[in-house]
Predicted model as a PDB file, atoms N, CA, C, CB and O in Angstrom, pLDDT in the B-factor column:
MODEL        1                                                                  
ATOM      1  N   MET A   1       0.861  -1.169   0.013  1.00 64.00           N  
ATOM      2  CA  MET A   1      -0.117  -0.013   0.079  1.00 64.00           C  
ATOM      3  C   MET A   1       0.860   1.233   0.012  1.00 64.00           C  
ATOM      4  CB  MET A   1      -1.109  -0.029   1.520  1.00 64.00           C  
ATOM      5  O   MET A   1       1.860   1.290   0.728  1.00 64.00           O  
ATOM      6  N   VAL A   2       0.524   2.199  -0.864  1.00 71.00           N  
ATOM      7  CA  VAL A   2       1.372   3.383  -1.013  1.00 71.00           C  
ATOM      8  C   VAL A   2       0.648   4.491  -0.130  1.00 71.00           C  
ATOM      9  CB  VAL A   2       1.538   3.829  -2.623  1.00 71.00           C  
ATOM     10  O   VAL A   2      -0.556   4.697  -0.279  1.00 71.00           O  
ATOM     11  N   PRO A   3       1.333   5.128   0.701  1.00 77.00           N  
ATOM     12  CA  PRO A   3       0.789   6.219   1.576  1.00 77.00           C  
ATOM     13  C   PRO A   3       0.443   7.452   0.544  1.00 77.00           C  
ATOM     14  CB  PRO A   3       1.952   6.676   2.803  1.00 77.00           C  
ATOM     15  O   PRO A   3       1.069   7.701  -0.487  1.00 77.00           O  
ATOM     16  N   PRO A   4      -0.586   8.098   1.003  1.00 75.00           N  
ATOM     17  CA  PRO A   4      -1.247   9.388   0.211  1.00 75.00           C  
ATOM     18  C   PRO A   4       0.082  10.390   0.076  1.00 75.00           C  
ATOM     19  CB  PRO A   4      -2.701  10.245   1.218  1.00 75.00           C  
ATOM     20  O   PRO A   4       0.990  10.393   0.908  1.00 75.00           O  
ATOM     21  N   PHE A   5       0.052  11.092  -0.906  1.00 71.00           N  
ATOM     22  CA  PHE A   5       1.041  12.306  -1.157  1.00 71.00           C  
ATOM     23  C   PHE A   5       0.602  13.275  -0.021  1.00 71.00           C  
ATOM     24  CB  PHE A   5       0.894  13.062  -2.783  1.00 71.00           C  
ATOM     25  O   PHE A   5      -0.559  13.519   0.306  1.00 71.00           O  
ATOM     26  N   VAL A   6       1.792  13.806   0.546  1.00 81.00           N  
ATOM     27  CA  VAL A   6       1.440  14.914   1.399  1.00 81.00           C  
ATOM     28  C   VAL A   6       1.542  16.270   0.473  1.00 81.00           C  
ATOM     29  CB  VAL A   6       2.457  14.949   2.727  1.00 81.00           C  
ATOM     30  O   VAL A   6       0.712  17.168   0.620  1.00 81.00           O  
ATOM     31  N   GLU A   7       2.420  16.350  -0.320  1.00 83.00           N  
ATOM     32  CA  GLU A   7       2.295  17.231  -1.451  1.00 83.00           C  
ATOM     33  C   GLU A   7       2.629  16.665  -2.684  1.00 83.00           C  
ATOM     34  CB  GLU A   7       3.049  18.347  -1.297  1.00 83.00           C  
ATOM     35  O   GLU A   7       3.569  15.880  -2.811  1.00 83.00           O  
ATOM     36  N   VAL A   8       1.875  17.040  -3.638  1.00 77.00           N  
ATOM     37  CA  VAL A   8       2.074  16.286  -5.069  1.00 77.00           C  
ATOM     38  C   VAL A   8       3.469  16.834  -5.746  1.00 77.00           C  
ATOM     39  CB  VAL A   8       0.677  16.646  -6.192  1.00 77.00           C  
ATOM     40  O   VAL A   8       3.746  18.017  -5.943  1.00 77.00           O  
ATOM     41  N   PRO A   9       4.180  15.828  -6.015  1.00 78.00           N  
ATOM     42  CA  PRO A   9       5.625  16.466  -6.695  1.00 78.00           C  
ATOM     43  C   PRO A   9       5.253  17.204  -8.041  1.00 78.00           C  
ATOM     44  CB  PRO A   9       6.856  15.147  -7.113  1.00 78.00           C  
ATOM     45  O   PRO A   9       4.268  16.898  -8.713  1.00 78.00           O  
ATOM     46  N   GLU A  10       6.146  18.209  -8.363  1.00 82.00           N  
ATOM     47  CA  GLU A  10       5.759  19.026  -9.562  1.00 82.00           C  
ATOM     48  C   GLU A  10       5.890  18.203 -10.722  1.00 82.00           C  
ATOM     49  CB  GLU A  10       6.597  20.288  -9.740  1.00 82.00           C  
ATOM     50  O   GLU A  10       5.222  18.538 -11.700  1.00 82.00           O  
ATOM     51  N   ASP A  11       6.710  17.061 -10.819  1.00 84.00           N  
ATOM     52  CA  ASP A  11       6.814  16.316 -12.095  1.00 84.00           C  
ATOM     53  C   ASP A  11       5.882  15.176 -12.086  1.00 84.00           C  
ATOM     54  CB  ASP A  11       8.229  15.817 -12.350  1.00 84.00           C  
ATOM     55  O   ASP A  11       6.056  14.280 -12.912  1.00 84.00           O  
ATOM     56  N   PHE A  12       4.858  15.109 -11.195  1.00 79.00           N  
ATOM     57  CA  PHE A  12       3.906  13.881 -11.276  1.00 79.00           C  
ATOM     58  C   PHE A  12       2.577  14.480 -11.971  1.00 79.00           C  
ATOM     59  CB  PHE A  12       3.558  13.181  -9.664  1.00 79.00           C  
ATOM     60  O   PHE A  12       1.873  15.408 -11.572  1.00 79.00           O  
ATOM     61  N   VAL A  13       2.424  13.593 -13.254  1.00 80.00           N  
ATOM     62  CA  VAL A  13       1.312  13.976 -13.956  1.00 80.00           C  
ATOM     63  C   VAL A  13       0.593  12.746 -14.260  1.00 80.00           C  
ATOM     64  CB  VAL A  13       1.640  14.761 -15.149  1.00 80.00           C  
ATOM     65  O   VAL A  13       1.203  11.683 -14.377  1.00 80.00           O  
ATOM     66  N   TYR A  14      -0.942  12.848 -14.423  1.00 78.00           N  
ATOM     67  CA  TYR A  14      -1.620  11.850 -14.803  1.00 78.00           C  
ATOM     68  C   TYR A  14      -1.619  11.610 -16.297  1.00 78.00           C  
ATOM     69  CB  TYR A  14      -2.820  12.004 -14.306  1.00 78.00           C  
ATOM     70  O   TYR A  14      -1.371  12.612 -16.969  1.00 78.00           O  
ATOM     71  N   PRO A  15      -1.835  10.545 -16.916  1.00 82.00           N  
ATOM     72  CA  PRO A  15      -1.911  10.335 -18.286  1.00 82.00           C  
ATOM     73  C   PRO A  15      -3.305  11.023 -18.758  1.00 82.00           C  
ATOM     74  CB  PRO A  15      -1.806   8.753 -18.608  1.00 82.00           C  
ATOM     75  O   PRO A  15      -4.237  11.090 -17.958  1.00 82.00           O  
ATOM     76  N   GLU A  16      -3.414  11.490 -19.968  1.00 85.00           N  
ATOM     77  CA  GLU A  16      -4.528  12.168 -20.525  1.00 85.00           C  
ATOM     78  C   GLU A  16      -5.644  11.251 -20.361  1.00 85.00           C  
ATOM     79  CB  GLU A  16      -4.324  12.579 -21.966  1.00 85.00           C  
ATOM     80  O   GLU A  16      -6.659  11.823 -19.963  1.00 85.00           O  
ATOM     81  N   ASP A  17      -5.755  10.071 -20.537  1.00 86.00           N  
ATOM     82  CA  ASP A  17      -6.716   9.182 -20.511  1.00 86.00           C  
ATOM     83  C   ASP A  17      -7.120   8.521 -19.218  1.00 86.00           C  
ATOM     84  CB  ASP A  17      -6.384   8.317 -21.356  1.00 86.00           C  
ATOM     85  O   ASP A  17      -7.998   7.660 -19.150  1.00 86.00           O  
ATOM     86  N   PHE A  18      -6.360   9.018 -18.103  1.00 85.00           N  
ATOM     87  CA  PHE A  18      -6.548   8.425 -16.669  1.00 85.00           C  
ATOM     88  C   PHE A  18      -8.040   8.554 -16.234  1.00 85.00           C  
ATOM     89  CB  PHE A  18      -5.591   9.217 -15.561  1.00 85.00           C  
ATOM     90  O   PHE A  18      -8.596   7.589 -15.710  1.00 85.00           O  
ATOM     91  N   ARG A  19      -8.676   9.693 -16.434  1.00 87.00           N  
ATOM     92  CA  ARG A  19     -10.112   9.880 -16.033  1.00 87.00           C  
ATOM     93  C   ARG A  19     -11.062   8.940 -16.764  1.00 87.00           C  
ATOM     94  CB  ARG A  19     -10.555  11.328 -16.300  1.00 87.00           C  
ATOM     95  O   ARG A  19     -12.030   8.431 -16.199  1.00 87.00           O  
ATOM     96  N   GLY A  20     -10.774   8.745 -17.947  1.00 89.00           N  
ATOM     97  CA  GLY A  20     -11.603   7.830 -18.753  1.00 89.00           C  
ATOM     98  C   GLY A  20     -11.497   6.476 -18.430  1.00 89.00           C  
ATOM     99  O   GLY A  20     -12.497   5.761 -18.366  1.00 89.00           O  
ATOM    100  N   PHE A  21     -10.236   6.016 -18.198  1.00 86.00           N  
ATOM    101  CA  PHE A  21      -9.952   4.691 -17.535  1.00 86.00           C  
ATOM    102  C   PHE A  21     -10.499   4.455 -16.343  1.00 86.00           C  
ATOM    103  CB  PHE A  21      -8.665   4.474 -17.340  1.00 86.00           C  
ATOM    104  O   PHE A  21     -10.993   3.354 -16.099  1.00 86.00           O  
ATOM    105  N   LEU A  22     -10.484   5.481 -15.420  1.00 87.00           N  
ATOM    106  CA  LEU A  22     -11.122   5.216 -14.243  1.00 87.00           C  
ATOM    107  C   LEU A  22     -12.692   5.085 -14.179  1.00 87.00           C  
ATOM    108  CB  LEU A  22     -10.714   6.189 -13.416  1.00 87.00           C  
ATOM    109  O   LEU A  22     -13.285   4.246 -13.501  1.00 87.00           O  
ATOM    110  N   ILE A  23     -13.240   5.979 -14.932  1.00 89.00           N  
ATOM    111  CA  ILE A  23     -14.865   5.782 -15.223  1.00 89.00           C  
ATOM    112  C   ILE A  23     -15.076   4.564 -15.769  1.00 89.00           C  
ATOM    113  CB  ILE A  23     -15.531   6.810 -16.223  1.00 89.00           C  
ATOM    114  O   ILE A  23     -15.954   3.907 -15.209  1.00 89.00           O  
ATOM    115  N   ASN A  24     -14.557   4.083 -16.657  1.00 90.00           N  
ATOM    116  CA  ASN A  24     -14.722   2.720 -17.432  1.00 90.00           C  
ATOM    117  C   ASN A  24     -14.751   1.709 -16.512  1.00 90.00           C  
ATOM    118  CB  ASN A  24     -13.614   2.391 -18.443  1.00 90.00           C  
ATOM    119  O   ASN A  24     -15.696   0.925 -16.419  1.00 90.00           O  
ATOM    120  N   ASN A  25     -13.667   1.678 -15.754  1.00 88.00           N  
ATOM    121  CA  ASN A  25     -13.528   0.708 -14.615  1.00 88.00           C  
ATOM    122  C   ASN A  25     -14.599   0.742 -13.555  1.00 88.00           C  
ATOM    123  CB  ASN A  25     -12.248   0.937 -13.938  1.00 88.00           C  
ATOM    124  O   ASN A  25     -14.938  -0.342 -13.079  1.00 88.00           O  
ATOM    125  N   LEU A  26     -15.133   1.762 -13.157  1.00 90.00           N  
ATOM    126  CA  LEU A  26     -16.096   1.967 -12.243  1.00 90.00           C  
ATOM    127  C   LEU A  26     -17.316   1.311 -12.893  1.00 90.00           C  
ATOM    128  CB  LEU A  26     -16.255   3.454 -11.886  1.00 90.00           C  
ATOM    129  O   LEU A  26     -17.917   0.447 -12.254  1.00 90.00           O  
ATOM    130  N   ILE A  27     -17.703   1.640 -14.053  1.00 91.00           N  
ATOM    131  CA  ILE A  27     -18.899   1.029 -14.866  1.00 91.00           C  
ATOM    132  C   ILE A  27     -18.883  -0.406 -14.850  1.00 91.00           C  
ATOM    133  CB  ILE A  27     -18.900   1.453 -16.342  1.00 91.00           C  
ATOM    134  O   ILE A  27     -19.886  -1.077 -14.606  1.00 91.00           O  
ATOM    135  N   CYS A  28     -17.553  -0.962 -15.152  1.00 90.00           N  
ATOM    136  CA  CYS A  28     -17.414  -2.389 -15.310  1.00 90.00           C  
ATOM    137  C   CYS A  28     -17.643  -3.132 -13.902  1.00 90.00           C  
ATOM    138  CB  CYS A  28     -15.971  -2.705 -15.910  1.00 90.00           C  
ATOM    139  O   CYS A  28     -18.115  -4.267 -13.842  1.00 90.00           O  
ATOM    140  N   GLN A  29     -17.279  -2.410 -12.817  1.00 90.00           N  
ATOM    141  CA  GLN A  29     -17.493  -3.037 -11.553  1.00 90.00           C  
ATOM    142  C   GLN A  29     -18.970  -3.185 -11.324  1.00 90.00           C  
ATOM    143  CB  GLN A  29     -16.842  -2.255 -10.438  1.00 90.00           C  
ATOM    144  O   GLN A  29     -19.441  -4.214 -10.840  1.00 90.00           O  
ATOM    145  N   ILE A  30     -19.667  -2.191 -11.661  1.00 90.00           N  
ATOM    146  CA  ILE A  30     -21.040  -2.040 -11.492  1.00 90.00           C  
ATOM    147  C   ILE A  30     -21.557  -3.392 -12.264  1.00 90.00           C  
ATOM    148  CB  ILE A  30     -21.605  -0.554 -12.105  1.00 90.00           C  
ATOM    149  O   ILE A  30     -22.255  -4.254 -11.731  1.00 90.00           O  
ATOM    150  N   ARG A  31     -21.060  -3.419 -13.699  1.00 90.00           N  
ATOM    151  CA  ARG A  31     -21.643  -4.566 -14.352  1.00 90.00           C  
ATOM    152  C   ARG A  31     -21.538  -5.904 -13.625  1.00 90.00           C  
ATOM    153  CB  ARG A  31     -21.035  -4.701 -15.642  1.00 90.00           C  
ATOM    154  O   ARG A  31     -22.421  -6.754 -13.506  1.00 90.00           O  
ATOM    155  N   ASP A  32     -20.289  -5.927 -13.161  1.00 89.00           N  
ATOM    156  CA  ASP A  32     -19.867  -7.290 -12.452  1.00 89.00           C  
ATOM    157  C   ASP A  32     -20.755  -7.496 -11.396  1.00 89.00           C  
ATOM    158  CB  ASP A  32     -18.394  -7.326 -11.864  1.00 89.00           C  
ATOM    159  O   ASP A  32     -21.181  -8.635 -11.201  1.00 89.00           O  
ATOM    160  N   VAL A  33     -21.137  -6.459 -10.604  1.00 88.00           N  
ATOM    161  CA  VAL A  33     -22.057  -6.738  -9.249  1.00 88.00           C  
ATOM    162  C   VAL A  33     -23.248  -7.272  -9.942  1.00 88.00           C  
ATOM    163  CB  VAL A  33     -22.471  -5.297  -8.198  1.00 88.00           C  
ATOM    164  O   VAL A  33     -23.622  -8.350  -9.481  1.00 88.00           O  
ATOM    165  N   TYR A  34     -23.945  -6.806 -10.929  1.00 90.00           N  
ATOM    166  CA  TYR A  34     -25.117  -7.347 -11.616  1.00 90.00           C  
ATOM    167  C   TYR A  34     -24.871  -8.845 -12.011  1.00 90.00           C  
ATOM    168  CB  TYR A  34     -25.440  -6.476 -12.893  1.00 90.00           C  
ATOM    169  O   TYR A  34     -25.658  -9.748 -11.728  1.00 90.00           O  
ATOM    170  N   ARG A  35     -23.785  -8.998 -12.642  1.00 88.00           N  
ATOM    171  CA  ARG A  35     -23.650 -10.419 -13.172  1.00 88.00           C  
ATOM    172  C   ARG A  35     -23.512 -11.463 -11.893  1.00 88.00           C  
ATOM    173  CB  ARG A  35     -22.268 -10.519 -14.198  1.00 88.00           C  
ATOM    174  O   ARG A  35     -24.112 -12.536 -11.847  1.00 88.00           O  
ATOM    175  N   ASN A  36     -22.672 -11.000 -10.921  1.00 87.00           N  
ATOM    176  CA  ASN A  36     -22.526 -11.861  -9.731  1.00 87.00           C  
ATOM    177  C   ASN A  36     -23.880 -12.094  -8.987  1.00 87.00           C  
ATOM    178  CB  ASN A  36     -21.499 -11.221  -8.758  1.00 87.00           C  
ATOM    179  O   ASN A  36     -24.079 -13.204  -8.494  1.00 87.00           O  
ATOM    180  N   MET A  37     -24.770 -11.167  -8.884  1.00 90.00           N  
ATOM    181  CA  MET A  37     -26.055 -11.673  -8.521  1.00 90.00           C  
ATOM    182  C   MET A  37     -27.043 -12.252  -9.521  1.00 90.00           C  
ATOM    183  CB  MET A  37     -26.668 -10.689  -7.916  1.00 90.00           C  
ATOM    184  O   MET A  37     -28.242 -12.293  -9.243  1.00 90.00           O  
ATOM    185  N   GLY A  38     -26.546 -12.720 -10.729  1.00 91.00           N  
ATOM    186  CA  GLY A  38     -27.326 -13.434 -11.517  1.00 91.00           C  
ATOM    187  C   GLY A  38     -28.147 -12.721 -12.397  1.00 91.00           C  
ATOM    188  O   GLY A  38     -28.958 -13.333 -13.091  1.00 91.00           O  
ATOM    189  N   GLU A  39     -28.023 -11.324 -12.466  1.00 93.00           N  
ATOM    190  CA  GLU A  39     -28.936 -10.396 -13.120  1.00 93.00           C  
ATOM    191  C   GLU A  39     -28.249  -9.807 -14.425  1.00 93.00           C  
ATOM    192  CB  GLU A  39     -29.343  -9.231 -12.100  1.00 93.00           C  
ATOM    193  O   GLU A  39     -27.020  -9.758 -14.473  1.00 93.00           O  
ATOM    194  N   THR A  40     -28.969  -9.395 -15.404  1.00 93.00           N  
ATOM    195  CA  THR A  40     -28.356  -8.787 -16.466  1.00 93.00           C  
ATOM    196  C   THR A  40     -28.286  -7.340 -16.266  1.00 93.00           C  
ATOM    197  CB  THR A  40     -29.012  -9.109 -17.669  1.00 93.00           C  
ATOM    198  O   THR A  40     -29.268  -6.692 -15.903  1.00 93.00           O  
ATOM    199  N   PRO A  41     -27.008  -6.765 -16.524  1.00 92.00           N  
ATOM    200  CA  PRO A  41     -26.965  -5.325 -16.168  1.00 92.00           C  
ATOM    201  C   PRO A  41     -27.529  -4.406 -17.198  1.00 92.00           C  
ATOM    202  CB  PRO A  41     -25.579  -4.911 -15.905  1.00 92.00           C  
ATOM    203  O   PRO A  41     -27.399  -4.769 -18.367  1.00 92.00           O  
ATOM    204  N   PRO A  42     -28.105  -3.332 -16.971  1.00 94.00           N  
ATOM    205  CA  PRO A  42     -28.657  -2.369 -17.751  1.00 94.00           C  
ATOM    206  C   PRO A  42     -27.581  -2.008 -18.782  1.00 94.00           C  
ATOM    207  CB  PRO A  42     -29.138  -1.196 -16.917  1.00 94.00           C  
ATOM    208  O   PRO A  42     -26.378  -2.133 -18.552  1.00 94.00           O  
ATOM    209  N   LYS A  43     -28.147  -1.505 -20.055  1.00 94.00           N  
ATOM    210  CA  LYS A  43     -27.470  -1.442 -21.139  1.00 94.00           C  
ATOM    211  C   LYS A  43     -26.209  -0.324 -21.055  1.00 94.00           C  
ATOM    212  CB  LYS A  43     -28.476  -1.181 -22.195  1.00 94.00           C  
ATOM    213  O   LYS A  43     -25.154  -0.370 -21.687  1.00 94.00           O  
ATOM    214  N   GLN A  44     -26.584   0.559 -20.210  1.00 93.00           N  
ATOM    215  CA  GLN A  44     -25.496   1.596 -19.998  1.00 93.00           C  
ATOM    216  C   GLN A  44     -24.205   0.991 -19.138  1.00 93.00           C  
ATOM    217  CB  GLN A  44     -26.171   2.898 -19.177  1.00 93.00           C  
ATOM    218  O   GLN A  44     -23.110   1.544 -19.245  1.00 93.00           O  
ATOM    219  N   TYR A  45     -24.352   0.029 -18.428  1.00 91.00           N  
ATOM    220  CA  TYR A  45     -23.351  -0.727 -17.731  1.00 91.00           C  
ATOM    221  C   TYR A  45     -22.828  -2.058 -18.466  1.00 91.00           C  
ATOM    222  CB  TYR A  45     -23.931  -1.078 -16.392  1.00 91.00           C  
ATOM    223  O   TYR A  45     -21.851  -2.677 -18.044  1.00 91.00           O  
ATOM    224  N   ASP A  46     -23.505  -2.416 -19.515  1.00 90.00           N  
ATOM    225  CA  ASP A  46     -23.007  -3.606 -20.087  1.00 90.00           C  
ATOM    226  C   ASP A  46     -22.200  -3.481 -21.164  1.00 90.00           C  
ATOM    227  CB  ASP A  46     -23.949  -4.393 -20.425  1.00 90.00           C  
ATOM    228  O   ASP A  46     -22.551  -3.730 -22.317  1.00 90.00           O  
ATOM    229  N   ILE A  47     -20.756  -2.974 -20.714  1.00 87.00           N  
ATOM    230  CA  ILE A  47     -19.615  -2.705 -21.715  1.00 87.00           C  
ATOM    231  C   ILE A  47     -18.622  -3.546 -21.417  1.00 87.00           C  
ATOM    232  CB  ILE A  47     -19.061  -1.320 -21.728  1.00 87.00           C  
ATOM    233  O   ILE A  47     -18.581  -4.207 -20.379  1.00 87.00           O  
ATOM    234  N   GLU A  48     -17.634  -3.568 -22.458  1.00 84.00           N  
ATOM    235  CA  GLU A  48     -16.437  -4.335 -22.286  1.00 84.00           C  
ATOM    236  C   GLU A  48     -15.365  -3.674 -21.425  1.00 84.00           C  
ATOM    237  CB  GLU A  48     -15.886  -4.633 -23.595  1.00 84.00           C  
ATOM    238  O   GLU A  48     -15.336  -2.444 -21.446  1.00 84.00           O  
ATOM    239  N   GLY A  49     -14.525  -4.294 -20.708  1.00 81.00           N  
ATOM    240  CA  GLY A  49     -13.507  -3.931 -19.912  1.00 81.00           C  
ATOM    241  C   GLY A  49     -13.225  -4.714 -18.727  1.00 81.00           C  
ATOM    242  O   GLY A  49     -13.803  -5.780 -18.518  1.00 81.00           O  
ATOM    243  N   TYR A  50     -12.304  -4.194 -17.893  1.00 76.00           N  
ATOM    244  CA  TYR A  50     -12.019  -4.798 -16.598  1.00 76.00           C  
ATOM    245  C   TYR A  50     -12.686  -4.163 -15.502  1.00 76.00           C  
ATOM    246  CB  TYR A  50     -10.632  -4.800 -16.325  1.00 76.00           C  
ATOM    247  O   TYR A  50     -12.685  -2.942 -15.342  1.00 76.00           O  
ATOM    248  N   GLY A  51     -13.344  -5.110 -14.627  1.00 74.00           N  
ATOM    249  CA  GLY A  51     -14.091  -4.833 -13.557  1.00 74.00           C  
ATOM    250  C   GLY A  51     -13.626  -5.313 -12.216  1.00 74.00           C  
ATOM    251  O   GLY A  51     -12.497  -5.053 -11.801  1.00 74.00           O  
ATOM    252  N   LYS A  52     -14.485  -6.000 -11.553  1.00 71.00           N  
ATOM    253  CA  LYS A  52     -13.954  -6.704 -10.274  1.00 71.00           C  
ATOM    254  C   LYS A  52     -12.852  -7.621 -10.553  1.00 71.00           C  
ATOM    255  CB  LYS A  52     -15.046  -7.514  -9.566  1.00 71.00           C  
ATOM    256  O   LYS A  52     -12.943  -8.392 -11.508  1.00 71.00           O  
ATOM    257  N   PRO A  53     -11.800  -7.607  -9.789  1.00 65.00           N  
ATOM    258  CA  PRO A  53     -10.821  -8.641 -10.129  1.00 65.00           C  
ATOM    259  C   PRO A  53     -11.203 -10.023  -9.766  1.00 65.00           C  
ATOM    260  CB  PRO A  53      -9.566  -8.349  -9.498  1.00 65.00           C  
ATOM    261  O   PRO A  53     -11.893 -10.198  -8.761  1.00 65.00           O  
ATOM    262  N   LYS A  54     -10.825 -11.007 -10.481  1.00 63.00           N  
ATOM    263  CA  LYS A  54     -10.938 -12.404 -10.327  1.00 63.00           C  
ATOM    264  C   LYS A  54      -9.627 -12.938  -9.895  1.00 63.00           C  
ATOM    265  CB  LYS A  54     -11.407 -13.055 -11.576  1.00 63.00           C  
ATOM    266  O   LYS A  54      -8.763 -13.236 -10.719  1.00 63.00           O  
ATOM    267  N   GLY A  55      -9.460 -13.066  -8.604  1.00 55.00           N  
ATOM    268  CA  GLY A  55      -8.075 -13.494  -8.049  1.00 55.00           C  
ATOM    269  C   GLY A  55      -8.245 -14.911  -7.302  1.00 55.00           C  
ATOM    270  O   GLY A  55      -9.299 -15.494  -7.051  1.00 55.00           O  
ATOM    271  N   ASN A  56      -7.042 -15.273  -7.037  1.00 55.00           N  
ATOM    272  CA  ASN A  56      -6.868 -16.451  -6.501  1.00 55.00           C  
ATOM    273  C   ASN A  56      -6.663 -16.263  -5.013  1.00 55.00           C  
ATOM    274  CB  ASN A  56      -5.801 -17.134  -7.162  1.00 55.00           C  
ATOM    275  O   ASN A  56      -5.598 -16.590  -4.489  1.00 55.00           O  
ATOM    276  N   PHE A  57      -7.652 -15.749  -4.333  1.00 53.00           N  
ATOM    277  CA  PHE A  57      -7.437 -15.203  -2.857  1.00 53.00           C  
ATOM    278  C   PHE A  57      -8.825 -15.387  -2.320  1.00 53.00           C  
ATOM    279  CB  PHE A  57      -6.893 -13.533  -2.727  1.00 53.00           C  
ATOM    280  O   PHE A  57      -9.832 -15.562  -3.006  1.00 53.00           O  
ATOM    281  N   ASP A  58      -8.748 -15.317  -0.826  1.00 58.00           N  
ATOM    282  CA  ASP A  58     -10.035 -15.583  -0.260  1.00 58.00           C  
ATOM    283  C   ASP A  58     -10.851 -14.168  -0.081  1.00 58.00           C  
ATOM    284  CB  ASP A  58      -9.830 -16.363   1.152  1.00 58.00           C  
ATOM    285  O   ASP A  58     -10.465 -13.328   0.732  1.00 58.00           O  
ATOM    286  N   ARG A  59     -11.909 -13.990  -0.834  1.00 56.00           N  
ATOM    287  CA  ARG A  59     -12.690 -12.675  -0.627  1.00 56.00           C  
ATOM    288  C   ARG A  59     -13.135 -12.228   0.687  1.00 56.00           C  
ATOM    289  CB  ARG A  59     -13.846 -12.714  -1.357  1.00 56.00           C  
ATOM    290  O   ARG A  59     -13.192 -11.020   0.915  1.00 56.00           O  
ATOM    291  N   ASP A  60     -13.455 -13.079   1.570  1.00 62.00           N  
ATOM    292  CA  ASP A  60     -13.954 -13.038   2.826  1.00 62.00           C  
ATOM    293  C   ASP A  60     -12.832 -12.271   3.768  1.00 62.00           C  
ATOM    294  CB  ASP A  60     -14.307 -14.524   3.281  1.00 62.00           C  
ATOM    295  O   ASP A  60     -13.077 -11.476   4.676  1.00 62.00           O  
ATOM    296  N   GLU A  61     -11.468 -12.743   3.290  1.00 56.00           N  
ATOM    297  CA  GLU A  61     -10.410 -12.231   4.158  1.00 56.00           C  
ATOM    298  C   GLU A  61     -10.330 -10.578   4.001  1.00 56.00           C  
ATOM    299  CB  GLU A  61      -8.970 -12.971   3.742  1.00 56.00           C  
ATOM    300  O   GLU A  61      -9.860  -9.849   4.875  1.00 56.00           O  
ATOM    301  N   TYR A  62     -10.840 -10.142   2.806  1.00 49.00           N  
ATOM    302  CA  TYR A  62     -10.637  -8.810   2.574  1.00 49.00           C  
ATOM    303  C   TYR A  62     -11.940  -8.058   2.773  1.00 49.00           C  
ATOM    304  CB  TYR A  62     -10.073  -8.613   1.234  1.00 49.00           C  
ATOM    305  O   TYR A  62     -11.980  -6.838   2.613  1.00 49.00           O  
TER     306      TYR A  62                                                      
ENDMDL                                                                          
END                                                                             
């Protein structure tokens, strides 16, 4: 885990598409919640992309 910045360094910049990537990821996570409940997500959330991680770990531990 990385601690938060106390002061943002001057040479630190986000890529131009970072905001779009973040929004896409959140929409995909919502899509995956619907799918995990066995439901079909609404059209605005049924998009391609990475959402909730599928890992080899115990979800209850986290």
